[in-house]
C-alpha positions as CSV (number, residue, x, y, z in Angstrom):
1,X,0.0,0.0,0.0
2,X,1.8,3.2,-1.2
3,X,2.0,6.2,1.0
4,X,1.6,9.5,-1.0
5,X,3.3,12.5,0.5
6,X,1.7,15.6,-1.0
7,X,1.3,19.3,-1.0
8,X,-1.7,21.2,-2.2
9,X,-2.8,24.7,-2.8
10,X,-6.5,23.7,-3.1
11,X,-8.9,25.3,-0.7
12,X,-10.5,23.1,1.9
13,X,-14.0,21.8,0.8
14,X,-15.6,19.3,3.2
15,X,-18.1,18.3,0.5
16,X,-15.3,16.8,-1.7
17,X,-13.5,13.4,-1.2
18,X,-10.4,14.1,0.8
19,X,-11.6,17.5,1.9
20,X,-10.2,19.7,-0.8
21,X,-11.9,21.2,-3.8
22,X,-11.0,23.3,-6.9
23,X,-10.5,26.8,-5.4
24,X,-7.1,28.2,-4.8
25,X,-5.4,29.5,-1.6
26,X,-2.7,32.0,-1.0
27,X,0.9,30.6,-1.3
28,X,1.3,31.1,2.4
29,X,-1.4,28.5,3.0
30,X,-0.1,25.5,1.1
31,X,-0.9,22.3,3.1
32,X,1.7,19.5,3.4
33,X,0.5,16.0,4.5
34,X,0.5,12.3,3.6
35,X,-2.0,9.5,3.1
36,X,-2.0,5.8,2.5
37,X,-3.8,4.6,-0.6
38,X,-5.2,1.1,-0.6
39,X,-6.8,-1.0,-3.3
40,X,-4.6,0.0,-6.3
41,X,-5.2,-2.4,-9.2
42,X,-2.9,-2.0,-12.1
43,X,-5.6,-3.2,-14.5
44,X,-7.9,-0.4,-13.3
45,X,-6.5,3.1,-13.6
46,X,-9.3,4.6,-11.5
47,X,-8.7,2.2,-8.6
48,X,-7.6,3.1,-5.1
49,X,-9.1,4.7,-2.0
50,X,-7.8,6.7,1.0
51,X,-9.4,8.1,4.2
52,X,-7.1,9.6,6.8
53,X,-4.8,12.5,5.9
54,X,-1.7,12.2,8.1
55,X,-0.2,15.2,9.9
56,X,-1.4,18.0,7.7
57,X,0.2,21.3,8.3
58,X,0.9,24.6,6.5
59,X,4.3,25.4,5.0
60,X,6.3,22.2,5.1
61,X,6.0,18.5,5.9
62,X,5.8,17.6,9.5
63,X,9.0,16.4,11.0
64,X,7.8,12.8,11.3
65,X,6.9,12.8,7.6
66,X,10.2,14.3,6.7
67,X,12.0,11.6,8.6
68,X,10.0,9.0,6.7
69,X,10.9,10.5,3.4
70,X,14.6,10.7,4.3
71,X,14.8,7.2,5.7
72,X,13.0,5.4,2.9
73,X,15.0,3.4,0.5
74,X,15.2,4.1,-3.2
75,X,14.7,7.3,-5.2
76,X,12.2,10.2,-4.7
77,X,9.6,10.7,-7.5
78,X,8.0,14.2,-7.5
79,X,4.7,14.1,-9.5
80,X,2.6,17.0,-10.8
81,X,-0.7,15.9,-12.3
82,X,-2.5,17.1,-15.4
83,X,-5.9,18.6,-16.1
84,X,-9.2,17.1,-15.1
85,X,-8.1,15.7,-11.7
86,X,-10.0,16.2,-8.5
87,X,-8.0,16.1,-5.3
88,X,-8.9,12.4,-4.9
89,X,-8.1,11.7,-8.5
90,X,-4.6,13.3,-8.1
91,X,-3.8,11.3,-5.0
92,X,-4.9,8.0,-6.5
93,X,-3.0,8.8,-9.7
94,X,0.2,9.4,-7.8
95,X,-0.3,6.1,-6.0
96,X,-1.0,4.3,-9.2
97,X,2.1,5.7,-10.8
98,X,4.1,4.6,-7.8
99,X,2.9,1.0,-8.2
100,X,3.0,1.1,-12.0
101,X,6.7,1.9,-12.1
102,X,7.6,-0.4,-9.2
103,X,5.8,-3.3,-10.9
104,X,8.5,-3.2,-13.6
105,X,10.9,-4.7,-11.0
106,X,13.8,-2.7,-12.3
107,X,16.3,-0.9,-10.2
108,X,15.4,2.7,-9.4
109,X,11.7,2.1,-10.2
110,X,10.4,1.8,-6.6
111,X,10.5,5.3,-5.3
112,X,9.0,7.4,-2.5
113,X,6.4,9.6,-4.1
114,X,5.8,13.3,-3.4
115,X,2.9,14.9,-5.3
116,X,1.7,18.4,-5.8
117,X,-2.0,18.7,-6.5
118,X,-3.2,22.0,-7.9
119,X,-6.9,23.0,-8.1
120,X,-8.1,21.2,-11.2
121,X,-11.9,20.8,-11.6
122,X,-11.8,17.0,-12.1
123,X,-15.1,16.8,-13.9
124,X,-14.5,17.3,-17.6
125,X,-14.4,13.7,-18.9
126,X,-17.6,12.9,-17.0
127,X,-19.3,16.2,-18.1
128,X,-17.8,17.1,-21.5
129,X,-20.6,19.5,-22.5
130,X,-18.5,22.5,-21.4
131,X,-15.1,20.9,-22.2
132,X,-13.5,24.1,-23.6
133,X,-14.7,26.2,-20.7
134,X,-13.6,23.6,-18.2
135,X,-10.2,23.3,-19.9
136,X,-9.7,27.0,-19.8
137,X,-10.6,27.1,-16.1
138,X,-8.1,24.3,-15.4
139,X,-5.4,26.1,-17.4
140,X,-6.0,29.3,-15.5
141,X,-5.6,27.5,-12.2
142,X,-2.5,25.7,-13.4
143,X,-0.9,29.0,-14.3
144,X,-2.0,30.7,-11.0
145,X,-0.3,27.8,-9.2
146,X,3.2,28.8,-10.2
147,X,4.2,30.6,-7.0
148,X,2.8,27.7,-4.9
149,X,4.7,25.0,-6.8
150,X,7.9,27.2,-6.6
151,X,7.4,27.1,-2.8
152,X,6.9,23.3,-3.0
153,X,10.2,23.1,-5.0
154,X,11.9,24.9,-2.1
155,X,10.7,22.2,0.3
156,X,11.9,19.5,-2.2
157,X,15.3,21.2,-2.5
158,X,15.7,21.2,1.3
159,X,14.9,17.5,1.5
160,X,17.3,16.8,-1.4
161,X,20.2,18.2,0.6
162,X,19.5,15.6,3.4
163,X,19.0,12.5,1.3
164,X,21.4,9.6,1.6
165,X,24.1,9.3,-1.1
166,X,22.9,7.6,-4.2
167,X,19.2,8.5,-3.8
168,X,18.0,10.4,-6.8
169,X,15.2,12.9,-7.2
170,X,13.0,12.6,-10.3
171,X,10.3,15.0,-11.5
172,X,7.4,13.7,-13.5
173,X,5.0,16.3,-14.9
174,X,2.0,15.1,-17.0
175,X,-0.3,17.0,-19.3
176,X,-1.3,20.5,-17.9
177,X,1.1,19.8,-15.0
178,X,3.7,21.0,-17.4
179,X,1.9,24.3,-17.8
180,X,1.9,24.6,-14.0
181,X,5.6,23.7,-14.1
182,X,6.3,26.5,-16.6
183,X,4.7,29.0,-14.3
184,X,6.6,27.5,-11.3
185,X,10.0,27.7,-13.0
186,X,9.3,31.4,-14.0
187,X,8.3,32.1,-10.4
188,X,11.4,30.2,-9.0
189,X,13.9,32.3,-10.9
190,X,11.8,35.4,-10.6
191,X,12.2,35.1,-6.8
192,X,16.0,35.2,-7.2
193,X,16.7,31.4,-6.7
194,X,19.8,30.1,-8.3
195,X,20.0,27.5,-11.1
196,X,21.5,24.6,-9.1
197,X,20.4,21.1,-10.1
198,X,17.3,20.2,-8.2
199,X,16.3,17.1,-10.1
200,X,18.5,14.3,-11.4
201,X,15.9,13.6,-14.0
202,X,12.9,15.6,-15.4
203,X,10.3,13.7,-17.3
204,X,7.8,15.7,-19.3
205,X,5.0,13.4,-20.4
206,X,2.3,14.6,-22.9
207,X,3.3,18.2,-22.0
208,X,0.4,20.6,-22.5
209,X,2.8,23.6,-22.8
210,X,3.7,25.8,-25.8
211,X,6.2,24.2,-28.1
212,X,8.6,27.2,-27.8
213,X,8.6,27.1,-24.0
214,X,12.4,26.4,-23.9
215,X,13.3,29.4,-25.9
216,X,11.1,32.1,-24.4
217,X,12.4,35.7,-24.1
218,X,13.3,37.0,-20.6
219,X,13.9,33.4,-19.5
220,X,10.2,32.8,-19.0
221,X,8.4,29.4,-18.8
222,X,10.7,26.4,-19.2
223,X,13.6,28.3,-20.7
224,X,15.8,27.8,-17.6
225,X,14.5,24.4,-16.6
226,X,17.8,22.8,-17.9
227,X,19.6,24.6,-15.1
228,X,17.5,22.6,-12.5
229,X,17.8,19.2,-14.2
230,X,20.6,16.7,-14.8
231,X,18.6,15.4,-17.8
232,X,15.3,16.2,-19.4
233,X,13.2,13.5,-21.3
234,X,10.2,14.7,-23.3
235,X,7.6,12.1,-24.3
236,X,5.4,13.0,-27.2
237,X,2.7,11.6,-29.4
238,X,0.9,12.9,-32.5
239,X,-2.0,10.6,-31.6
240,X,-2.6,12.4,-28.3
241,X,-6.3,13.5,-28.3
242,X,-5.7,16.0,-25.5
243,X,-2.9,17.7,-27.6
244,X,-5.4,18.2,-30.4
245,X,-7.9,19.8,-28.0
246,X,-5.3,22.0,-26.5
247,X,-3.9,23.2,-29.8
248,X,-7.4,24.1,-30.9
249,X,-8.1,26.1,-27.7
250,X,-4.7,27.7,-27.5
251,X,-4.2,28.1,-31.3
252,X,-0.5,27.0,-30.7
253,X,1.3,23.7,-31.1
254,X,2.1,21.9,-27.8
255,X,5.4,20.3,-26.7
256,X,3.5,17.0,-26.1
257,X,2.5,16.8,-29.8
258,X,5.8,16.7,-31.5
259,X,8.4,18.0,-29.0
260,X,10.0,21.4,-28.7
261,X,9.7,23.9,-31.5
262,X,12.7,23.7,-33.9
263,X,14.2,20.9,-31.8
264,X,16.6,19.9,-34.5
265,X,18.2,23.3,-34.9
266,X,21.5,23.6,-33.0
267,X,21.5,27.4,-33.3
268,X,18.2,27.5,-31.4
269,X,19.3,24.8,-28.9
270,X,23.0,25.4,-28.5
271,X,24.9,22.4,-27.2
272,X,26.3,24.5,-24.4
273,X,22.8,24.5,-22.8
274,X,21.1,21.5,-24.4
275,X,23.6,18.7,-24.5
276,X,22.5,15.7,-26.5
277,X,23.2,13.4,-23.6
278,X,20.8,15.3,-21.2
279,X,18.0,16.6,-23.4
280,X,15.9,14.0,-25.1
281,X,12.7,14.1,-27.1
282,X,11.1,10.6,-27.5
283,X,8.3,10.1,-30.1
284,X,5.7,7.6,-28.8
285,X,3.3,8.0,-31.7
286,X,3.8,4.5,-33.0
287,X,3.6,2.7,-29.7
288,X,0.5,0.4,-29.9
289,X,0.7,-1.8,-26.8
290,X,-2.4,-0.3,-25.2
291,X,-5.9,0.5,-26.2
292,X,-6.1,3.9,-27.9
293,X,-9.9,4.2,-27.8
294,X,-10.9,3.2,-24.2
295,X,-11.1,5.2,-22.0
296,X,-11.7,8.4,-24.1
297,X,-8.4,10.0,-23.0
298,X,-6.4,6.8,-23.5
299,X,-3.9,8.3,-26.0
300,X,-3.1,11.1,-23.5
301,X,-2.2,8.5,-20.8
302,X,0.4,6.5,-22.8
303,X,3.1,7.2,-20.2
304,X,1.2,5.0,-17.7
305,X,-0.6,2.7,-20.1
306,X,2.2,1.5,-22.3
307,X,4.7,-1.0,-20.9
308,X,7.0,0.0,-23.8
309,X,7.0,3.6,-22.6
310,X,7.4,2.5,-19.0
311,X,10.6,0.6,-19.9
312,X,12.1,3.9,-21.0
313,X,10.8,5.9,-18.1
314,X,12.1,3.4,-15.6
315,X,15.5,3.4,-17.3
316,X,15.5,7.2,-16.9
317,X,14.6,6.8,-13.2
318,X,17.5,4.5,-12.8
319,X,19.9,7.0,-14.5
320,X,21.0,4.7,-17.3
321,X,22.9,6.4,-20.1
322,X,20.8,6.7,-23.2
323,X,21.4,8.3,-26.6
324,X,19.1,11.2,-27.4
325,X,15.6,10.1,-28.5
326,X,16.4,6.4,-27.8
327,X,15.1,3.8,-25.4
328,X,17.5,2.1,-23.0
329,X,16.5,-1.2,-24.5
330,X,16.5,-0.5,-28.2
331,X,18.9,0.7,-30.9
332,X,16.5,3.2,-32.5
333,X,13.7,5.6,-31.6
334,X,11.2,4.4,-29.1
335,X,8.4,2.5,-30.7
């Protein structure tokens, strides 16, 4: 039964499972806590349940929870969920991801999971009538969560300095979680923080973020993310239904569709900042080892539905050396 350590900038709402809704609080009121999730079934992506929130407090994890994180074996996986996730959805998704990667049985895959859950509505798939309006509401909340996630990253940074040698810190951002991450990186550097490595690996899966995010003027969005990461792996798919929706709403191509804009141009991505060994864009369009039609957002969830993609992500978590755009277990592009 995985324990999910989490932070949230959702406002309390006793009518919602877990007690948090889709309104946002001030950055000074971020809650840090943990919960155990039971009943995870890797054949059912919506499985899992939890009841008690452990040691919730504002500003940082309670000392007992910090001790648990620091004394646990294995790596630390930091997870930022995507759009259309209620608080309960986000916690269960974090637990599912923990078990999904651990089930591979590969070194580095069984990690302590720290999640940040921002105020997504969590009702779009069930009530698609106002899909565009709901999407835009989620996007606005993801963007407004930048300072909150930057505060969370400060907590992660402090924990990192206390980890036992050999333990690695991996960031996994999915879907609109990448839009929230772009706002957080902007806020992080805007607050005067330095560009020291915070994550050994950054995994951007189905990133709902503008394709030119790494080359923004004034160092906005994800332009300075390479300064915080030992390696960045970007997973994309041109079959991703959510990328089609996002591109229609935003009228701009997304990273998760076909990778960063002009990704093959060394003048745009100079090797001094984007070394081939630590900046990868992996095309998952031709991966067919999962159903692409059920559930409705299946093609947006390939990072946790495809065992082929899992092989690559687990290799990244373990820190294996891989050529750019290649899987650890293949001699060519993934898929």
